[in-house]
N, C-alpha and C positions, 0 to 999 in steps of 0.2 A: 627371378623364373620359374615361381613354384617353391622353393624351399623356406622353410620359416625357423627364423632363427629368435629365441628366445633372450631378454633382457634382464626383465624382472626387478630392476634397478629404480629406488625411491630416492625423491628428493621432497624436500618445502616448500609451498608456493612464496613469491612475496605480498606485499599487502601492499593494497592497489586501490584508492577511492575513485577512477573512473568506472563509469557506465558498461558495464556487462558487453562482453564481443567476442569474439572469434575472428581470428588472422591467420592465414599463411605465409608463410616467409620460407623463400629460400637462400642458402647464401654459398656464394661461388667465394673460395680461398686462394690466391696467389702462393708459389713457394717462394725460393730465395732468388728465383727469376724472372721479373718481370713481366712478360709474356702474355699479350692478350689472350683470351679462351672464351667459348662460351658452352650454352647449355641446352640442351633442345627438351622439353618435359608436354607428355601430351599423354590422354584419358586421367587426369589429377581429377580423382574426389576427395572428398573427407565425409565419411558418411558412420551416420549412430548405427552404434551395434541391438543388434536386434536382442532384448531382453525378455523370459519370459520364469517365474520364479518370488526365490529372494535372499535378495542381498542384505552382505554386515547380520548374520543372524545372531555372530557374538556382543551385540549390541542390543540382544531382545531380553524377554524374561525368563532367566531357565529358573530350572527346581530342582534339586537337589535330593539324593536319596541313598540309605547306607552310610561308611562310614567321611565324611565331606561334612564341610562347614559353606556355606553362602560363594557361589558366583559369582566376582567383583570384576566391576571396571577396574583397569590397570591403566598410569597413565608411563609409566615408567617401563614396560618392557610392550612394545607397541610400533603398528606401521602407519595408522595413520588417524593419529591423537586416546587412542583407548585400542587394549586390547581386553579378549574375555580369560578371569584369569581365574582355574580349573582345580579347585585343593583337594587331595586326599587327605586327612588326616588323619591314615595310622591305624595300626590296631594289629588284631592278630593276620596270621600267615594266609597270605590270599584275601583277604575281604579284599572292597572295593568299592570307588563311589562311581554314580550314574547324576548324569545332568542333563534333563530334555529340555526342551524351547519345540512350542508349536508357530510356523513358518506363518506368514500371512501371505501367502500367494497361493493363487487358485489351480492344486493340482488335479483335477477330477480327470480331465484329460490326458493326464501326464502317461508317457510310457518311458522312457530315456531320457537318462536323470546324469547329471552332473552336482557332486557335492564337493567341495574346494575350498582350502583354510589354509592357512600361513601356520605354521608352529613353534614352540620355541619350546625348551624345557632347561630348568638349570641341572636338575641332581637325577637323570636320569638312569644311571643304573639300580637306583631303587624301587624302577617300577617293574615289575612280571608284564607286564603288557598295556597295549594302549587302544582305546576303539573307540572311531568316528563312523556311524550310520544312519543311515533314516529308513526312518519302519510306516509305512502306508496301509491305509485299512482299504481297502474297497473292491465293493463288488459282491462281501462275503470271505473276503480272503485273507490275510494279513501276509506284507512283503518285505518282511526285515532284513533290510540290504547292511548286513553288521560285517563291517571289514574289524580286521584284527594284525598288529603286528605285534607277534610272540617274541619275544624278546630273550625268554630262559627257561623255553621248552622247545619245541621244533625250533624255532628259531627263521618261521616263515611268517610269509603274509597267509593269513588267513581267513576262510570267509564262510558265515554258519550257515547252516541248514536247518530250517529249522518241520521239519521232516520228525529226519532223528533226532534234532532236539544236540546238535553235537555240534564243533567243531572240524572243519574240513581242509586239510592243508592247501594251499599251492604249491608252486615249482618256486615261487621265486624267495628269496633270502629277504629277509627283515635284521638289518640289523640294528642297535643300540641308537639311538637321536645323537649328532654334536651336543653339546649341555654347549647352552647361551649362545647359540644359535638358530637366523631364522628358514626353518626350512618348509617349501612347499607344495602343495598336495591335491589335486586332483582325481576324484575316485569316478568311473565312469561305470555305471549301472542300466540294467532296465527288464522289464518287465515282461513277458511274452504269453499271451492266456494266462496259465496258471502257475509259470513258473516265475524263477529271478531266474535273471543274466548278470554275472558277475564280473565283466566283460575287462579290463586293467586299470590300474593307477599311475599319474604320472609325477615324481618326482622330481622335485626341479627341474624341468623339461627335460625328461626320459621315461618313456614309455615302456611299463614291463606289462604283457598280458598275463590275464589269468582266466579269461575265455572257461568256466565255472556255471551249468548252468545246476538251477534246484527245485525242486516245489515249494508251490506255496502252501499254506496250511491253512482247513476254512473257519471262520468266525462269525460270532453274528454281531460282535461289536459296528460302531458307523463309519462309515467312512472319514477317515482321518490322515493327517501325513506330522510324523513327528519328527525331528531332529536330534542325536541323542550322542553324548560322550562319556566315554567312559576311562576310568583310571583303576587300574588291577593292581597293587599291593606283592610284592614278592613275599616270601618265606622270612624276613628279616618283621614286613607288615610298617616300615619306615617312610614318614611321611613326606609327597611330595607334592606338589604343583604343575603344570601343565597349561600353558598361554594360549591362545587358538587365538588372529585376528583376518580380518578381511572374509569371512564363510561364511560362504554362500549353494544355494540348491536350485541350482536353474535346470529347466529342460527346453 
């Protein structure tokens, strides 16, 4: 009746040598009293979800800069066979590791975006902040949709202001992620004219609004789309890693 209820549960399939097929089944289960009953279904459909963008970004090729080692496929901490492990190798206080990949999709006509991923971290208290963002260059302007969970400074979700080159704190608190637990994030943002609009973030099925609008910057760079992940060390500069899985950028 118009309400959405999120499951977000995973199960492994069984091996099967039969031909590829799709079947719909409905099961009626009786209770302790063997009374007969029926159920009526009408206007039942099975539809393919429309998709534009790039799925499974974590399975692609990632470059790294800063205090990092190569991002690698990990079959231990994973949801679909392999996640991507992003290592910050530690060092001086507040150093960082930045990883980037170029999506395969055509984003030249896109204006509304969803950046979705699952997150896993074993030592979250070593992190000063974590960032995931999409940076689009189009029509002579740069739109860095940069979103940060600032654990140890403001304790807020923050968004990037490219004109003033600084962070803007939202009203939403950001707490240290739970260790050894998978969490689901969806970031929604869009560009309107020459402005970046940070809409909201969905965390484990709960939506938190941002509603922050900022101006893009001019650039002579060629049109492009890049997805980036950044791990920031705290004052101790202790090494740690962050795992992401089922990462997609869609529009």
